[in-house]
N, C-alpha and C positions, 0 to 999 in steps of 0.2 A: 170266618173267612180265612183263606190261606195267606201265609206270610207274604208271598210274592204279590198277590193282589193288593194287599194293604200298602206295600211299598210303592206300587205304581200309582195307587190313588193318592198317596201323600205327594208324590212327585207331580201329578197333574194338578193337585190343589195348589202347590207352590207356584206352578206356572201361571195359574189363573190369578193368584194374588199379585204376582209381579205385573201381569198384564193390566189388572185393574189399577194398580198404583200408577203405572205409566199413563193410563187414560185419565186418571184423576188429576195428575200433574198438568197434562195438556189442557184439560177442561178448566182448571184453575187459571192457567195462563190466558186462555181465551177470554174468560170472564173478567180478569183484571184488565185486559186490553179494552174490552167493551166498556167497562165502567171507568176507564182511564185512571185507575189506581195503580200505584207501583206494585210490582209482584211481591208476594209475601216472602221475605227473606229471613223471617224470624226463626224458621226451622233450622237454618244453617248456623245462625248465631248462637242458638241454645245448645248445640252439640259440644260436649266436652272435648278439649283439644289434647 
């Protein structure tokens, strides 16, 4: 494959990953609302400061 094609595919893949992460977060929120559990905040707590 040509270099340019590879770069644009990488860029598209990054966009897809970002989109999926957003959808995943929204889905998690909806599920936590449905089950009446508090949203998962562990992700934020475990990040180094």
